[in-house]
All heavy atoms as atom14 arrays in JSON, in Angstrom:
{
  "sequence": "MSANMIKIEAELRHAVIDRLIAASLADGKPAREATLERWRALNTKPALAESTGA",
  "atom14_mask": [
    [1, 1, 1, 1, 1, 1, 1, 1, 0, 0, 0, 0, 0, 0],
    [1, 1, 1, 1, 1, 1, 0, 0, 0, 0, 0, 0, 0, 0],
    [1, 1, 1, 1, 1, 0, 0, 0, 0, 0, 0, 0, 0, 0],
    [1, 1, 1, 1, 1, 1, 1, 1, 0, 0, 0, 0, 0, 0],
    [1, 1, 1, 1, 1, 1, 1, 1, 0, 0, 0, 0, 0, 0],
    [1, 1, 1, 1, 1, 1, 1, 1, 0, 0, 0, 0, 0, 0],
    [1, 1, 1, 1, 1, 1, 1, 1, 1, 0, 0, 0, 0, 0],
    [1, 1, 1, 1, 1, 1, 1, 1, 0, 0, 0, 0, 0, 0],
    [1, 1, 1, 1, 1, 1, 1, 1, 1, 0, 0, 0, 0, 0],
    [1, 1, 1, 1, 1, 0, 0, 0, 0, 0, 0, 0, 0, 0],
    [1, 1, 1, 1, 1, 1, 1, 1, 1, 0, 0, 0, 0, 0],
    [1, 1, 1, 1, 1, 1, 1, 1, 0, 0, 0, 0, 0, 0],
    [1, 1, 1, 1, 1, 1, 1, 1, 1, 1, 1, 0, 0, 0],
    [1, 1, 1, 1, 1, 1, 1, 1, 1, 1, 0, 0, 0, 0],
    [1, 1, 1, 1, 1, 0, 0, 0, 0, 0, 0, 0, 0, 0],
    [1, 1, 1, 1, 1, 1, 1, 0, 0, 0, 0, 0, 0, 0],
    [1, 1, 1, 1, 1, 1, 1, 1, 0, 0, 0, 0, 0, 0],
    [1, 1, 1, 1, 1, 1, 1, 1, 0, 0, 0, 0, 0, 0],
    [1, 1, 1, 1, 1, 1, 1, 1, 1, 1, 1, 0, 0, 0],
    [1, 1, 1, 1, 1, 1, 1, 1, 0, 0, 0, 0, 0, 0],
    [1, 1, 1, 1, 1, 1, 1, 1, 0, 0, 0, 0, 0, 0],
    [1, 1, 1, 1, 1, 0, 0, 0, 0, 0, 0, 0, 0, 0],
    [1, 1, 1, 1, 1, 0, 0, 0, 0, 0, 0, 0, 0, 0],
    [1, 1, 1, 1, 1, 1, 0, 0, 0, 0, 0, 0, 0, 0],
    [1, 1, 1, 1, 1, 1, 1, 1, 0, 0, 0, 0, 0, 0],
    [1, 1, 1, 1, 1, 0, 0, 0, 0, 0, 0, 0, 0, 0],
    [1, 1, 1, 1, 1, 1, 1, 1, 0, 0, 0, 0, 0, 0],
    [1, 1, 1, 1, 0, 0, 0, 0, 0, 0, 0, 0, 0, 0],
    [1, 1, 1, 1, 1, 1, 1, 1, 1, 0, 0, 0, 0, 0],
    [1, 1, 1, 1, 1, 1, 1, 0, 0, 0, 0, 0, 0, 0],
    [1, 1, 1, 1, 1, 0, 0, 0, 0, 0, 0, 0, 0, 0],
    [1, 1, 1, 1, 1, 1, 1, 1, 1, 1, 1, 0, 0, 0],
    [1, 1, 1, 1, 1, 1, 1, 1, 1, 0, 0, 0, 0, 0],
    [1, 1, 1, 1, 1, 0, 0, 0, 0, 0, 0, 0, 0, 0],
    [1, 1, 1, 1, 1, 1, 1, 0, 0, 0, 0, 0, 0, 0],
    [1, 1, 1, 1, 1, 1, 1, 1, 0, 0, 0, 0, 0, 0],
    [1, 1, 1, 1, 1, 1, 1, 1, 1, 0, 0, 0, 0, 0],
    [1, 1, 1, 1, 1, 1, 1, 1, 1, 1, 1, 0, 0, 0],
    [1, 1, 1, 1, 1, 1, 1, 1, 1, 1, 1, 1, 1, 1],
    [1, 1, 1, 1, 1, 1, 1, 1, 1, 1, 1, 0, 0, 0],
    [1, 1, 1, 1, 1, 0, 0, 0, 0, 0, 0, 0, 0, 0],
    [1, 1, 1, 1, 1, 1, 1, 1, 0, 0, 0, 0, 0, 0],
    [1, 1, 1, 1, 1, 1, 1, 1, 0, 0, 0, 0, 0, 0],
    [1, 1, 1, 1, 1, 1, 1, 0, 0, 0, 0, 0, 0, 0],
    [1, 1, 1, 1, 1, 1, 1, 1, 1, 0, 0, 0, 0, 0],
    [1, 1, 1, 1, 1, 1, 1, 0, 0, 0, 0, 0, 0, 0],
    [1, 1, 1, 1, 1, 0, 0, 0, 0, 0, 0, 0, 0, 0],
    [1, 1, 1, 1, 1, 1, 1, 1, 0, 0, 0, 0, 0, 0],
    [1, 1, 1, 1, 1, 0, 0, 0, 0, 0, 0, 0, 0, 0],
    [1, 1, 1, 1, 1, 1, 1, 1, 1, 0, 0, 0, 0, 0],
    [1, 1, 1, 1, 1, 1, 0, 0, 0, 0, 0, 0, 0, 0],
    [1, 1, 1, 1, 1, 1, 1, 0, 0, 0, 0, 0, 0, 0],
    [1, 1, 1, 1, 0, 0, 0, 0, 0, 0, 0, 0, 0, 0],
    [1, 1, 1, 1, 1, 0, 0, 0, 0, 0, 0, 0, 0, 0]
  ],
  "atom14_positions": [
    [[-26.0, -0.62, -16.27], [-24.61, -0.89, -16.61], [-24.5, -2.34, -17.07], [-25.01, -3.24, -16.42], [-23.73, -0.63, -15.39], [-22.26, -0.53, -15.73], [-21.2, -0.22, -14.3], [-21.4, 1.51, -14.07], [0.0, 0.0, 0.0], [0.0, 0.0, 0.0], [0.0, 0.0, 0.0], [0.0, 0.0, 0.0], [0.0, 0.0, 0.0], [0.0, 0.0, 0.0]],
    [[-23.82, -2.54, -18.18], [-23.71, -3.9, -18.72], [-22.71, -4.73, -17.92], [-21.88, -4.2, -17.17], [-23.29, -3.84, -20.18], [-21.95, -3.41, -20.28], [0.0, 0.0, 0.0], [0.0, 0.0, 0.0], [0.0, 0.0, 0.0], [0.0, 0.0, 0.0], [0.0, 0.0, 0.0], [0.0, 0.0, 0.0], [0.0, 0.0, 0.0], [0.0, 0.0, 0.0]],
    [[-22.8, -6.03, -18.08], [-21.9, -6.94, -17.37], [-20.45, -6.7, -17.78], [-19.54, -6.79, -16.95], [-22.29, -8.39, -17.66], [0.0, 0.0, 0.0], [0.0, 0.0, 0.0], [0.0, 0.0, 0.0], [0.0, 0.0, 0.0], [0.0, 0.0, 0.0], [0.0, 0.0, 0.0], [0.0, 0.0, 0.0], [0.0, 0.0, 0.0], [0.0, 0.0, 0.0]],
    [[-20.24, -6.35, -19.04], [-18.88, -6.08, -19.52], [-18.31, -4.83, -18.84], [-17.14, -4.81, -18.46], [-18.89, -5.9, -21.05], [-17.48, -5.89, -21.61], [-16.6, -6.56, -21.09], [-17.29, -5.14, -22.68], [0.0, 0.0, 0.0], [0.0, 0.0, 0.0], [0.0, 0.0, 0.0], [0.0, 0.0, 0.0], [0.0, 0.0, 0.0], [0.0, 0.0, 0.0]],
    [[-19.12, -3.8, -18.68], [-18.67, -2.57, -18.02], [-18.33, -2.84, -16.55], [-17.36, -2.3, -16.03], [-19.74, -1.48, -18.13], [-19.93, -0.95, -19.54], [-18.49, -0.05, -20.13], [-18.65, 1.44, -19.19], [0.0, 0.0, 0.0], [0.0, 0.0, 0.0], [0.0, 0.0, 0.0], [0.0, 0.0, 0.0], [0.0, 0.0, 0.0], [0.0, 0.0, 0.0]],
    [[-19.14, -3.66, -15.9], [-18.88, -4.0, -14.5], [-17.56, -4.75, -14.38], [-16.77, -4.51, -13.47], [-20.06, -4.81, -13.92], [-21.3, -3.92, -13.84], [-19.71, -5.38, -12.55], [-22.56, -4.66, -13.47], [0.0, 0.0, 0.0], [0.0, 0.0, 0.0], [0.0, 0.0, 0.0], [0.0, 0.0, 0.0], [0.0, 0.0, 0.0], [0.0, 0.0, 0.0]],
    [[-17.31, -5.65, -15.32], [-16.06, -6.42, -15.32], [-14.87, -5.5, -15.53], [-13.87, -5.6, -14.82], [-16.11, -7.49, -16.41], [-14.89, -8.36, -16.48], [-15.0, -9.38, -17.58], [-13.7, -10.16, -17.7], [-13.71, -11.08, -18.82], [0.0, 0.0, 0.0], [0.0, 0.0, 0.0], [0.0, 0.0, 0.0], [0.0, 0.0, 0.0], [0.0, 0.0, 0.0]],
    [[-14.98, -4.58, -16.47], [-13.89, -3.64, -16.74], [-13.63, -2.76, -15.53], [-12.49, -2.51, -15.14], [-14.21, -2.78, -17.99], [-14.17, -3.65, -19.25], [-13.24, -1.62, -18.12], [-14.69, -2.96, -20.49], [0.0, 0.0, 0.0], [0.0, 0.0, 0.0], [0.0, 0.0, 0.0], [0.0, 0.0, 0.0], [0.0, 0.0, 0.0], [0.0, 0.0, 0.0]],
    [[-14.7, -2.28, -14.89], [-14.56, -1.44, -13.71], [-13.84, -2.21, -12.59], [-12.95, -1.67, -11.92], [-15.92, -0.97, -13.22], [-15.84, -0.06, -12.01], [-17.21, 0.34, -11.5], [-18.22, 0.06, -12.17], [-17.25, 0.94, -10.41], [0.0, 0.0, 0.0], [0.0, 0.0, 0.0], [0.0, 0.0, 0.0], [0.0, 0.0, 0.0], [0.0, 0.0, 0.0]],
    [[-14.19, -3.45, -12.38], [-13.56, -4.26, -11.34], [-12.07, -4.49, -11.66], [-11.22, -4.4, -10.76], [-14.27, -5.6, -11.2], [0.0, 0.0, 0.0], [0.0, 0.0, 0.0], [0.0, 0.0, 0.0], [0.0, 0.0, 0.0], [0.0, 0.0, 0.0], [0.0, 0.0, 0.0], [0.0, 0.0, 0.0], [0.0, 0.0, 0.0], [0.0, 0.0, 0.0]],
    [[-11.76, -4.74, -12.93], [-10.36, -4.94, -13.32], [-9.55, -3.67, -13.1], [-8.41, -3.72, -12.6], [-10.28, -5.38, -14.78], [-10.76, -6.8, -15.01], [-10.83, -7.16, -16.49], [-10.56, -6.31, -17.35], [-11.16, -8.32, -16.77], [0.0, 0.0, 0.0], [0.0, 0.0, 0.0], [0.0, 0.0, 0.0], [0.0, 0.0, 0.0], [0.0, 0.0, 0.0]],
    [[-10.12, -2.53, -13.46], [-9.43, -1.25, -13.25], [-9.22, -0.98, -11.76], [-8.16, -0.52, -11.33], [-10.21, -0.11, -13.89], [-10.16, -0.04, -15.41], [-11.13, 1.02, -15.93], [-8.75, 0.25, -15.89], [0.0, 0.0, 0.0], [0.0, 0.0, 0.0], [0.0, 0.0, 0.0], [0.0, 0.0, 0.0], [0.0, 0.0, 0.0], [0.0, 0.0, 0.0]],
    [[-10.24, -1.27, -10.95], [-10.12, -1.06, -9.51], [-9.0, -1.91, -8.93], [-8.18, -1.42, -8.14], [-11.45, -1.4, -8.83], [-11.47, -1.03, -7.36], [-12.79, -1.33, -6.68], [-13.91, -0.7, -7.34], [-14.93, -1.36, -7.88], [-14.98, -2.67, -7.83], [-15.93, -0.71, -8.45], [0.0, 0.0, 0.0], [0.0, 0.0, 0.0], [0.0, 0.0, 0.0]],
    [[-8.92, -3.17, -9.35], [-7.85, -4.05, -8.87], [-6.48, -3.56, -9.32], [-5.52, -3.61, -8.56], [-8.09, -5.48, -9.34], [-9.2, -6.16, -8.64], [-9.16, -6.52, -7.31], [-10.44, -6.52, -9.07], [-10.3, -7.08, -6.97], [-11.1, -7.1, -8.02], [0.0, 0.0, 0.0], [0.0, 0.0, 0.0], [0.0, 0.0, 0.0], [0.0, 0.0, 0.0]],
    [[-6.4, -3.07, -10.56], [-5.12, -2.56, -11.07], [-4.66, -1.34, -10.27], [-3.48, -1.21, -9.93], [-5.24, -2.22, -12.55], [0.0, 0.0, 0.0], [0.0, 0.0, 0.0], [0.0, 0.0, 0.0], [0.0, 0.0, 0.0], [0.0, 0.0, 0.0], [0.0, 0.0, 0.0], [0.0, 0.0, 0.0], [0.0, 0.0, 0.0], [0.0, 0.0, 0.0]],
    [[-5.59, -0.45, -9.95], [-5.25, 0.74, -9.17], [-4.8, 0.35, -7.77], [-3.8, 0.86, -7.26], [-6.45, 1.72, -9.11], [-6.22, 2.81, -8.08], [-6.7, 2.32, -10.48], [0.0, 0.0, 0.0], [0.0, 0.0, 0.0], [0.0, 0.0, 0.0], [0.0, 0.0, 0.0], [0.0, 0.0, 0.0], [0.0, 0.0, 0.0], [0.0, 0.0, 0.0]],
    [[-5.5, -0.56, -7.15], [-5.13, -1.01, -5.8], [-3.75, -1.66, -5.82], [-2.92, -1.39, -4.95], [-6.21, -1.95, -5.23], [-7.48, -1.16, -4.95], [-5.71, -2.65, -3.97], [-8.68, -2.01, -4.61], [0.0, 0.0, 0.0], [0.0, 0.0, 0.0], [0.0, 0.0, 0.0], [0.0, 0.0, 0.0], [0.0, 0.0, 0.0], [0.0, 0.0, 0.0]],
    [[-3.49, -2.48, -6.82], [-2.17, -3.12, -6.93], [-1.07, -2.08, -7.07], [-0.01, -2.19, -6.45], [-2.13, -4.08, -8.12], [-2.94, -5.34, -7.88], [-3.3, -5.62, -6.72], [-3.21, -6.06, -8.87], [0.0, 0.0, 0.0], [0.0, 0.0, 0.0], [0.0, 0.0, 0.0], [0.0, 0.0, 0.0], [0.0, 0.0, 0.0], [0.0, 0.0, 0.0]],
    [[-1.32, -1.04, -7.87], [-0.3, 0.0, -8.05], [-0.1, 0.8, -6.77], [1.02, 1.18, -6.43], [-0.68, 0.93, -9.19], [-0.48, 0.29, -10.54], [-0.71, 1.25, -11.65], [-0.52, 0.58, -12.92], [-0.34, 1.21, -14.05], [-0.32, 2.52, -14.07], [-0.17, 0.54, -15.17], [0.0, 0.0, 0.0], [0.0, 0.0, 0.0], [0.0, 0.0, 0.0]],
    [[-1.17, 1.08, -6.05], [-1.05, 1.8, -4.78], [-0.25, 0.99, -3.76], [0.59, 1.53, -3.04], [-2.43, 2.14, -4.22], [-3.2, 3.23, -4.95], [-4.62, 3.32, -4.42], [-2.49, 4.56, -4.81], [0.0, 0.0, 0.0], [0.0, 0.0, 0.0], [0.0, 0.0, 0.0], [0.0, 0.0, 0.0], [0.0, 0.0, 0.0], [0.0, 0.0, 0.0]],
    [[-0.51, -0.3, -3.71], [0.23, -1.16, -2.79], [1.71, -1.2, -3.17], [2.59, -1.06, -2.32], [-0.37, -2.58, -2.76], [-1.74, -2.55, -2.09], [0.56, -3.56, -2.05], [-2.53, -3.84, -2.24], [0.0, 0.0, 0.0], [0.0, 0.0, 0.0], [0.0, 0.0, 0.0], [0.0, 0.0, 0.0], [0.0, 0.0, 0.0], [0.0, 0.0, 0.0]],
    [[2.0, -1.36, -4.45], [3.39, -1.39, -4.91], [4.09, -0.08, -4.6], [5.25, -0.07, -4.17], [3.43, -1.69, -6.41], [0.0, 0.0, 0.0], [0.0, 0.0, 0.0], [0.0, 0.0, 0.0], [0.0, 0.0, 0.0], [0.0, 0.0, 0.0], [0.0, 0.0, 0.0], [0.0, 0.0, 0.0], [0.0, 0.0, 0.0], [0.0, 0.0, 0.0]],
    [[3.41, 1.05, -4.8], [4.01, 2.36, -4.52], [4.28, 2.52, -3.03], [5.33, 3.04, -2.64], [3.1, 3.47, -5.03], [0.0, 0.0, 0.0], [0.0, 0.0, 0.0], [0.0, 0.0, 0.0], [0.0, 0.0, 0.0], [0.0, 0.0, 0.0], [0.0, 0.0, 0.0], [0.0, 0.0, 0.0], [0.0, 0.0, 0.0], [0.0, 0.0, 0.0]],
    [[3.36, 2.08, -2.19], [3.58, 2.25, -0.75], [4.71, 1.35, -0.27], [5.47, 1.74, 0.61], [2.3, 1.97, 0.03], [2.05, 0.6, 0.15], [0.0, 0.0, 0.0], [0.0, 0.0, 0.0], [0.0, 0.0, 0.0], [0.0, 0.0, 0.0], [0.0, 0.0, 0.0], [0.0, 0.0, 0.0], [0.0, 0.0, 0.0], [0.0, 0.0, 0.0]],
    [[4.84, 0.18, -0.85], [5.95, -0.7, -0.47], [7.28, -0.11, -0.92], [8.27, -0.17, -0.2], [5.76, -2.1, -1.07], [4.63, -2.92, -0.49], [4.47, -4.23, -1.26], [4.86, -3.2, 0.99], [0.0, 0.0, 0.0], [0.0, 0.0, 0.0], [0.0, 0.0, 0.0], [0.0, 0.0, 0.0], [0.0, 0.0, 0.0], [0.0, 0.0, 0.0]],
    [[7.31, 0.47, -2.11], [8.54, 1.07, -2.62], [8.93, 2.28, -1.77], [10.1, 2.51, -1.5], [8.37, 1.47, -4.08], [0.0, 0.0, 0.0], [0.0, 0.0, 0.0], [0.0, 0.0, 0.0], [0.0, 0.0, 0.0], [0.0, 0.0, 0.0], [0.0, 0.0, 0.0], [0.0, 0.0, 0.0], [0.0, 0.0, 0.0], [0.0, 0.0, 0.0]],
    [[7.94, 3.08, -1.35], [8.22, 4.25, -0.53], [8.58, 3.85, 0.9], [9.3, 4.57, 1.57], [7.01, 5.19, -0.49], [6.77, 5.87, -1.81], [7.71, 5.91, -2.62], [5.67, 6.37, -2.03], [0.0, 0.0, 0.0], [0.0, 0.0, 0.0], [0.0, 0.0, 0.0], [0.0, 0.0, 0.0], [0.0, 0.0, 0.0], [0.0, 0.0, 0.0]],
    [[8.07, 2.75, 1.37], [8.31, 2.34, 2.74], [9.7, 1.82, 3.0], [10.2, 1.89, 4.11], [0.0, 0.0, 0.0], [0.0, 0.0, 0.0], [0.0, 0.0, 0.0], [0.0, 0.0, 0.0], [0.0, 0.0, 0.0], [0.0, 0.0, 0.0], [0.0, 0.0, 0.0], [0.0, 0.0, 0.0], [0.0, 0.0, 0.0], [0.0, 0.0, 0.0]],
    [[10.37, 1.3, 2.0], [11.69, 0.7, 2.21], [12.71, 1.73, 2.71], [13.36, 1.49, 3.72], [12.17, 0.02, 0.95], [13.48, -0.72, 1.13], [13.88, -1.47, -0.11], [15.2, -2.19, 0.12], [15.67, -2.87, -1.07], [0.0, 0.0, 0.0], [0.0, 0.0, 0.0], [0.0, 0.0, 0.0], [0.0, 0.0, 0.0], [0.0, 0.0, 0.0]],
    [[12.86, 2.9, 2.08], [13.81, 3.87, 2.61], [13.44, 4.34, 4.01], [14.32, 4.58, 4.83], [13.74, 5.02, 1.61], [13.26, 4.41, 0.35], [12.33, 3.3, 0.78], [0.0, 0.0, 0.0], [0.0, 0.0, 0.0], [0.0, 0.0, 0.0], [0.0, 0.0, 0.0], [0.0, 0.0, 0.0], [0.0, 0.0, 0.0], [0.0, 0.0, 0.0]],
    [[12.15, 4.45, 4.3], [11.73, 4.87, 5.64], [12.15, 3.84, 6.67], [12.62, 4.19, 7.76], [10.23, 5.09, 5.67], [0.0, 0.0, 0.0], [0.0, 0.0, 0.0], [0.0, 0.0, 0.0], [0.0, 0.0, 0.0], [0.0, 0.0, 0.0], [0.0, 0.0, 0.0], [0.0, 0.0, 0.0], [0.0, 0.0, 0.0], [0.0, 0.0, 0.0]],
    [[11.99, 2.55, 6.35], [12.4, 1.5, 7.28], [13.9, 1.52, 7.48], [14.4, 1.37, 8.59], [11.96, 0.13, 6.77], [10.52, -0.19, 7.11], [10.15, -1.56, 6.64], [9.56, -1.41, 5.31], [9.78, -2.21, 4.29], [10.56, -3.24, 4.41], [9.21, -1.99, 3.14], [0.0, 0.0, 0.0], [0.0, 0.0, 0.0], [0.0, 0.0, 0.0]],
    [[14.65, 1.72, 6.4], [16.1, 1.77, 6.51], [16.53, 2.96, 7.36], [17.44, 2.85, 8.19], [16.73, 1.84, 5.12], [16.6, 0.54, 4.35], [17.1, 0.67, 2.92], [17.58, 1.74, 2.54], [17.01, -0.34, 2.2], [0.0, 0.0, 0.0], [0.0, 0.0, 0.0], [0.0, 0.0, 0.0], [0.0, 0.0, 0.0], [0.0, 0.0, 0.0]],
    [[15.87, 4.11, 7.18], [16.2, 5.29, 7.98], [15.9, 5.04, 9.46], [16.67, 5.45, 10.33], [15.42, 6.5, 7.47], [0.0, 0.0, 0.0], [0.0, 0.0, 0.0], [0.0, 0.0, 0.0], [0.0, 0.0, 0.0], [0.0, 0.0, 0.0], [0.0, 0.0, 0.0], [0.0, 0.0, 0.0], [0.0, 0.0, 0.0], [0.0, 0.0, 0.0]],
    [[14.8, 4.36, 9.74], [14.46, 4.05, 11.13], [15.51, 3.13, 11.74], [15.95, 3.34, 12.88], [13.07, 3.39, 11.21], [12.12, 4.3, 10.67], [12.7, 3.05, 12.63], [0.0, 0.0, 0.0], [0.0, 0.0, 0.0], [0.0, 0.0, 0.0], [0.0, 0.0, 0.0], [0.0, 0.0, 0.0], [0.0, 0.0, 0.0], [0.0, 0.0, 0.0]],
    [[15.94, 2.12, 11.0], [16.97, 1.22, 11.5], [18.27, 1.97, 11.76], [18.94, 1.74, 12.77], [17.22, 0.08, 10.5], [16.12, -0.98, 10.44], [16.41, -1.95, 9.3], [16.01, -1.73, 11.75], [0.0, 0.0, 0.0], [0.0, 0.0, 0.0], [0.0, 0.0, 0.0], [0.0, 0.0, 0.0], [0.0, 0.0, 0.0], [0.0, 0.0, 0.0]],
    [[18.62, 2.9, 10.88], [19.84, 3.69, 11.1], [19.72, 4.54, 12.36], [20.68, 4.67, 13.12], [20.11, 4.57, 9.88], [20.61, 3.8, 8.69], [20.81, 4.69, 7.47], [20.71, 5.94, 7.6], [21.06, 4.13, 6.4], [0.0, 0.0, 0.0], [0.0, 0.0, 0.0], [0.0, 0.0, 0.0], [0.0, 0.0, 0.0], [0.0, 0.0, 0.0]],
    [[18.54, 5.12, 12.59], [18.35, 5.92, 13.82], [18.47, 5.04, 15.05], [19.08, 5.42, 16.05], [16.98, 6.6, 13.79], [16.93, 7.83, 12.93], [15.69, 8.67, 13.23], [14.45, 7.92, 13.03], [13.77, 7.9, 11.9], [14.17, 8.59, 10.87], [12.65, 7.21, 11.8], [0.0, 0.0, 0.0], [0.0, 0.0, 0.0], [0.0, 0.0, 0.0]],
    [[17.89, 3.83, 15.01], [17.99, 2.91, 16.15], [19.44, 2.51, 16.39], [19.88, 2.44, 17.53], [17.14, 1.68, 15.93], [15.66, 1.92, 16.02], [15.04, 3.04, 16.51], [14.63, 1.04, 15.61], [13.68, 2.89, 16.42], [13.39, 1.68, 15.89], [14.61, -0.23, 15.05], [12.18, 1.09, 15.61], [13.39, -0.81, 14.78], [12.19, -0.16, 15.06]],
    [[20.15, 2.23, 15.32], [21.57, 1.88, 15.48], [22.34, 3.04, 16.07], [23.22, 2.85, 16.9], [22.15, 1.46, 14.13], [21.63, 0.13, 13.65], [22.29, -0.27, 12.34], [21.64, -1.45, 11.81], [21.09, -1.55, 10.62], [21.14, -0.53, 9.79], [20.52, -2.66, 10.23], [0.0, 0.0, 0.0], [0.0, 0.0, 0.0], [0.0, 0.0, 0.0]],
    [[22.02, 4.26, 15.64], [22.71, 5.44, 16.17], [22.39, 5.63, 17.65], [23.26, 6.02, 18.43], [22.31, 6.68, 15.37], [0.0, 0.0, 0.0], [0.0, 0.0, 0.0], [0.0, 0.0, 0.0], [0.0, 0.0, 0.0], [0.0, 0.0, 0.0], [0.0, 0.0, 0.0], [0.0, 0.0, 0.0], [0.0, 0.0, 0.0], [0.0, 0.0, 0.0]],
    [[21.18, 5.32, 18.06], [20.83, 5.44, 19.48], [21.65, 4.47, 20.32], [22.06, 4.81, 21.43], [19.34, 5.14, 19.69], [18.36, 6.2, 19.2], [16.93, 5.68, 19.34], [18.53, 7.49, 19.98], [0.0, 0.0, 0.0], [0.0, 0.0, 0.0], [0.0, 0.0, 0.0], [0.0, 0.0, 0.0], [0.0, 0.0, 0.0], [0.0, 0.0, 0.0]],
    [[21.91, 3.29, 19.8], [22.68, 2.31, 20.54], [24.15, 2.66, 20.59], [24.84, 2.31, 21.54], [22.51, 0.93, 19.9], [21.12, 0.37, 20.13], [20.44, 0.75, 21.07], [20.68, -0.5, 19.24], [0.0, 0.0, 0.0], [0.0, 0.0, 0.0], [0.0, 0.0, 0.0], [0.0, 0.0, 0.0], [0.0, 0.0, 0.0], [0.0, 0.0, 0.0]],
    [[24.68, 3.38, 19.61], [26.11, 3.67, 19.59], [26.46, 4.96, 20.32], [27.56, 5.1, 20.82], [26.64, 3.76, 18.15], [25.93, 4.76, 17.45], [26.53, 2.43, 17.45], [0.0, 0.0, 0.0], [0.0, 0.0, 0.0], [0.0, 0.0, 0.0], [0.0, 0.0, 0.0], [0.0, 0.0, 0.0], [0.0, 0.0, 0.0], [0.0, 0.0, 0.0]],
    [[25.55, 5.91, 20.42], [25.85, 7.18, 21.07], [26.22, 7.02, 22.55], [27.22, 7.56, 22.97], [24.7, 8.17, 20.89], [24.64, 8.74, 19.49], [23.5, 9.7, 19.33], [23.42, 10.17, 17.88], [22.25, 11.0, 17.64], [0.0, 0.0, 0.0], [0.0, 0.0, 0.0], [0.0, 0.0, 0.0], [0.0, 0.0, 0.0], [0.0, 0.0, 0.0]],
    [[25.46, 6.27, 23.35], [25.85, 6.12, 24.76], [27.19, 5.39, 24.9], [28.03, 5.76, 25.71], [24.73, 5.28, 25.37], [23.55, 5.52, 24.49], [24.14, 5.72, 23.12], [0.0, 0.0, 0.0], [0.0, 0.0, 0.0], [0.0, 0.0, 0.0], [0.0, 0.0, 0.0], [0.0, 0.0, 0.0], [0.0, 0.0, 0.0], [0.0, 0.0, 0.0]],
    [[27.43, 4.4, 24.08], [28.7, 3.68, 24.15], [29.85, 4.6, 23.76], [30.92, 4.56, 24.36], [28.66, 2.46, 23.24], [0.0, 0.0, 0.0], [0.0, 0.0, 0.0], [0.0, 0.0, 0.0], [0.0, 0.0, 0.0], [0.0, 0.0, 0.0], [0.0, 0.0, 0.0], [0.0, 0.0, 0.0], [0.0, 0.0, 0.0], [0.0, 0.0, 0.0]],
    [[29.62, 5.45, 22.78], [30.65, 6.39, 22.35], [30.93, 7.4, 23.45], [32.08, 7.72, 23.74], [30.19, 7.08, 21.07], [31.21, 7.99, 20.37], [32.43, 7.18, 19.96], [30.59, 8.66, 19.17], [0.0, 0.0, 0.0], [0.0, 0.0, 0.0], [0.0, 0.0, 0.0], [0.0, 0.0, 0.0], [0.0, 0.0, 0.0], [0.0, 0.0, 0.0]],
    [[29.89, 7.89, 24.11], [30.05, 8.87, 25.2], [30.79, 8.23, 26.37], [31.63, 8.87, 27.01], [28.69, 9.4, 25.64], [0.0, 0.0, 0.0], [0.0, 0.0, 0.0], [0.0, 0.0, 0.0], [0.0, 0.0, 0.0], [0.0, 0.0, 0.0], [0.0, 0.0, 0.0], [0.0, 0.0, 0.0], [0.0, 0.0, 0.0], [0.0, 0.0, 0.0]],
    [[30.49, 6.98, 26.69], [31.16, 6.3, 27.8], [32.64, 6.08, 27.5], [33.49, 6.21, 28.37], [30.49, 4.94, 28.08], [29.11, 5.07, 28.69], [28.41, 3.74, 28.79], [29.05, 2.69, 28.51], [27.23, 3.72, 29.16], [0.0, 0.0, 0.0], [0.0, 0.0, 0.0], [0.0, 0.0, 0.0], [0.0, 0.0, 0.0], [0.0, 0.0, 0.0]],
    [[32.96, 5.74, 26.25], [34.34, 5.46, 25.9], [35.19, 6.71, 25.89], [36.39, 6.66, 26.12], [34.43, 4.75, 24.55], [34.02, 5.62, 23.53], [0.0, 0.0, 0.0], [0.0, 0.0, 0.0], [0.0, 0.0, 0.0], [0.0, 0.0, 0.0], [0.0, 0.0, 0.0], [0.0, 0.0, 0.0], [0.0, 0.0, 0.0], [0.0, 0.0, 0.0]],
    [[34.58, 7.88, 25.67], [35.34, 9.14, 25.65], [35.35, 9.8, 27.02], [36.03, 10.8, 27.21], [34.76, 10.11, 24.61], [33.4, 10.39, 24.96], [34.86, 9.56, 23.21], [0.0, 0.0, 0.0], [0.0, 0.0, 0.0], [0.0, 0.0, 0.0], [0.0, 0.0, 0.0], [0.0, 0.0, 0.0], [0.0, 0.0, 0.0], [0.0, 0.0, 0.0]],
    [[34.57, 9.27, 27.94], [34.53, 9.82, 29.29], [33.64, 11.05, 29.39], [33.76, 11.82, 30.33], [0.0, 0.0, 0.0], [0.0, 0.0, 0.0], [0.0, 0.0, 0.0], [0.0, 0.0, 0.0], [0.0, 0.0, 0.0], [0.0, 0.0, 0.0], [0.0, 0.0, 0.0], [0.0, 0.0, 0.0], [0.0, 0.0, 0.0], [0.0, 0.0, 0.0]],
    [[32.78, 11.27, 28.45], [31.91, 12.45, 28.45], [30.75, 12.28, 29.38], [30.37, 11.28, 29.82], [31.38, 12.72, 27.04], [0.0, 0.0, 0.0], [0.0, 0.0, 0.0], [0.0, 0.0, 0.0], [0.0, 0.0, 0.0], [0.0, 0.0, 0.0], [0.0, 0.0, 0.0], [0.0, 0.0, 0.0], [0.0, 0.0, 0.0], [0.0, 0.0, 0.0]]
  ]
}
């Protein structure tokens, strides 16, 4: 394999890894927001039950 081919292969590998990282970060944001919403809901449910006398 020539030096040029090795260089191209390395550049392609880095580009793929960068895209995978960007995709996982983009997909992770809604999951984090959903987790925060669930945590907030856990904190409000007991307070809501106490205020209604349930």
